N, C-alpha and C positions, 0 to 999 in steps of 0.2 A: 504493500500500500504506500501511496505517496504521503509525505508529510506536509504537502501544500495545503494551506487553509485559506478560506475566503472570509474577510472581515464583513461585518454587517453593512458597512457603507458601500462595499463593492456591489451590492445588489442594485444600487441606484446609479452606478457609474458605467454600466455595460453599454457599449456603443450600439449594440443591436436593439436594445429596448428603447433607447432614446430615438433611434431612427423610426422604429415601428410606431411610436406614440404620435408621430407627426404625419402619418399616412392615411388619414381618414377621408380625404376628399374624393369626389366623384371622378375628377380628371377627365381625360378624353380617351378615345379608343382609336387604334390604328391597326391595319393589316399589313403594313409595310415590312414588318419584321418576320422572318421565317423561323419557325420552330423546327429545327432540323431533325430528320429521321436518319438513324444510323443502324445499319444492319450488323448484327453480331454473328452472322453465319460464319462457320469455320473459324471460330474465335482464336484458337491456338495458332493456326497457320497464318492468320491475318492480324495477329495481335498488334504489331507495330502500326499498321494502317488504321486499325480501329482506334488505337490510343491517340493517334494524330487527329482523327475526326472527333473523338470525344473531347479532346483538349480544345480544339478550335471552337466547338459549339459551346462548351462550358465557359470559356474565357470571354466569349462574345456576349451571350445572353443569360447564361447560368441555367438554362432549361434546354432539354433535348428529349427526343423520343427514341426508344430502341425497339427494333423489330428483329425477328429471327433470334430471339433471346433465350430460347431453350426451355421456357416454361410453357408447356403445351396448353392449348385452348381448353381441353377437357378439364385440366386442373383449375384453370382460371374460372371457367363457367361453374364448376362445382363449388369453388370458394364463394362465388357470388350468390349461388343458390342457398348455401348455408347461411350466408350473411342475411339474406332476405328472410329466411325462416327464423333466424334469431330475433330480428327486429319485430317480427310478427308475434313473438311470444307475449303473453299477458304482461302488463306492466308490473304486476306484483311478483312475477317470476324474475324479471330483470332487476327489480329493486333488491333482490336477494344477492346480487352480484355487483355491489356498488364500487365505483371508482375509488381505489385506495388513495387517500390524500398524498400527493407528492410522489406517487409510485407508478403512474402510467399503466395501470392494470385495473380492469373492470369496466362496468357500464356507466356512462354519464348521459345526462339529458339536459341539453341547453345550458350547460354550466361553463362553457369556455367563452371567456370574454376577451376579445382582442384589444390590446392597448390602443390600437389605431381608431377604433370606433366606440369602444366603451359599452357595447351591447352584446348580449349572448349570440353566438352563432346559432342559426336556425337548423339544428341537427341533433342527433343522438349518435353515440359511438360506443364501440366495445374495443378495449385495448388489451392486447396480449403481450406481456413481457415475461419471458420464460421463468425466471426465478421467483416471480411474485404472484403466482396464480393460485395459491392455496385458497380453496373455498370460492373461487371465482368462475368455475365452469358450470354451465347447466348440466343437469344429469342426463343420462341416456334416455330416461323416460321422458324428459322434457324436450330433448333435441338429440336424437340418436346420430352418432357419427360426427358431431360438431367438433369435439376436441381433436379427434384423429385428423380430420380434414384441415383444421387450422394449424396444427403442429407440422403437418407435411408441407403446407403452403408456406409457412414461415421459414422452414428450412430451405425451400427452393428460392425464396426471395433473398435470404442471407447469402446463398452461394452466388447468385447473380450480382448482388451488391458488392461482394468482395472481388469479383472479377473486374467490375468497373472501377472500383476504388484502387485495385492493383495497378490499373493503367495510369490513374492519376498519381499514385505513389511514385512510379518510375519517372514520370514527367517532372515531379517535384524533387527528384534526386534521392528519394528513399528507396529501400529495397522493395521488391514486388509484394512481399507479405506484411509490410509495415502496418497497413490498416486492418488486415486480417487478424493480426495479434491484438490490436486495440479493440476488436469487436469479437471477442472469443466467446462463443455460446456455451462452452463446456464448463464455465465457472459461474459462481453466484454473483459476480460483479457485472454480468452481462445485462445491458439495459436497452438493447435495440427493441423496437416495438412494432408489432403488426396491428393495424387499426382498421376496423370495419366502420364505415361511415354511412349514415342514412340521413340525407337532407329531406325534410318533410315536403310533401306536395305543397305547392305555393298557392295560398288563397287568393282568389280573384280580387278581393278588397285591397290587397297590398300591392298589386301590380300598378306601376306608374308612381308609387310612393317613393320619394327620394330618401336616400340614406337608409335603405333596408337591404341587408346583405345576407346571403346564405353563409358566408364566412368573410369577415373583414380582412383588410390587407395585413399581411404578416410575412415574415421570413420563417423558415423552418429551423428548429433548434439543432438539428442533427448534422452528420457529415454528408449523407446522401439520402434522398427520398426516391422511392419507386412508387408511382401512383398508377393504379389500374382503374380505368374509366370504362363506361359503357357508351357505345355509339349512340348519338342522339341526346345524351344527357350532358349538355354543355354548361358553360358558365365560368370555367376556370380562365383567369387572365393573369398575365405576368407583366411586370413593369421592369424592363431592363434598365440597368444603371445609366445607360446613355440617355434614357428618356425620363429619368427621375425628376428633373427640374420641371418638366412640362407635364408630368403625370400622364404620359401617353401609353395606355394599357393595350397589350397584344393578346388576343384570344388564343387559347390552346385547344385545338380541335380534339374532341374525344374519339377514341377508337378502341374496339375490342382487341385488336391485334397488337397495338403499340402500347408500350409502357412509357409514361411520361416521367422523366427524371429531372431532379433539380439539386443543385448544390445547396447545402445547409450552412448555418453559421459556424459550426465546428470546423468544417473543411475550409471555410473562408479564413478563419483564424490560423489554422495550421499552414495555409498557403500564403500568409501575409497579404491577403486580399487579391492574389493572382487569380483565384477562382471565386467569382462573386456569388454571394447568396442574395438573390433578388426577391423583391416583394411580389407576392401573388395574392389573389383573392378569388372568391366565388361570388359573382354578382347575381342579383335576383333576375329571374326570367322577365322578359318584356311581353307585352301583349302580342299574341300571335306565335309565341315560342312555346316549346314544351314546358309545361308547368307541373308535371307529375313528380313523383319522388325521384331523387337522384342518389344512386348508390356508387360509392367508390371504395377501394381498398388501398391503403397506404402502408408501405414498409419504411420505417425510419431507422436507418443505420446510425445508431448513437453509440459513441465510444463508451467502453466499460467504465464503471464508476471510478476505478482506480487508474485508468489511463490518463496520462498527462497531455493536455492539449498545449503544445509549446510552439510559440511563434518563432520560427528560425531566425528572423531578422530582428526580433525584439519589439515588433510593433504592438503586440498585445502581451499582457502579463500571463504567466502560467496559470492554468486552472485545471482541476481534475474534471473528468467527464461527469462525475456525480455532482459536484458543486455547480457545474454549469447547467445541467438539466434541472436541478432543484431550483435555481434562480428563475429559469424560464417558465417552469410550471407555476411557480408562485405568482408570476406576473400575468398568467393566463387563466387560472382557475380560481374561482371565488370560494371553493369549498374543497 
C-alpha cells in the first residue's frame, strides 16, 4: 500500500471538479467533428497500426469508437437483456441492493448529481465492483443467471480495456503491462466498475424545457471508459477541448456494433494532459426524436485503490486510485 495521503483541503483543489462545476450551459451543437471508428481486427499482428490510430483519435478529441473488438454480439445482447430484466424488477427488490456509500456497488435511483448542473441525472443504475458485492446480487429466484452473465461480461470488458490501455502505455513510454498491473482484478484493491444504466422514458411535458438533462456535463473519473449503446437510443454528446470556449457539442452516434471509448481523468493525469479527458453529457430528447427508455452499459477502468497515479512531469500531485475515486464520488452522490 502507498503511504500517500490526501488532506481534507485537497478535495476542493482538484482541477477536474473545478472544470466540471463550470459546464452547465446549453452551448451549441456541431457535426463538424468526427468520432473516429477504429477496427481492432487482428489486434496482435496490427498492434502498432492500431496504437497509432488510437493515439491520434484520443489526443484529438478524447473519444473514439472501436469495432471488431472481440466481444461478440451475443454476449452484448445478453448483457442488455439482463440489464432490462433487472430494471424491471419491483422497486422493493432493488431497494434491497442499495448503492454502498462511496463504494460504486449496488443500485441507485436518481441520486447522482453532477456539479455542472446541480440536479439529479434522470436515470437509475446498478454498479458492479468485484470486491464489494456482498449482499448486492439479486437471487436466482428473482433474476436467474444475472450474476453469471455480469461476471462474464465484466471480464470481457476488462480484457478489452487492458488491450487498449496497453497501446497507450507504450505510447507514453511505459511498458505494455503498466496499466494492467494498476487494474488487477485478482486483488481486493480492484475498483474498476461495470455499470448498467437505465434512463427513464422522457415525459412529453418536459420536452422543449431548457436545462433538463438525462445526464449533465461531466468528465469520467477513470482511466478509460467503454460504453455500449443501442442503435436509435441517442443523446450522448462530447465537447472536445478545442471547442471548450465556445461550448460546441458533437453528437456521438449510437451503434450496437461499436463500443464508444473515452479517456478519463486518471489517464489524463498520468499522461500530463497529453491524453485529454473531455466533457460529455446526455441531452434530453427533442420533439420528434425517440423519447423511450435509453439503456447503456459502461465499463470504467479505474486504477486499484493502492495504485499511485503519478504525473511524470510533475504537473499534478501524486494521489492513490482510492483517494481519487473517493473524492469524485463524494462530489457526485448526495447519499
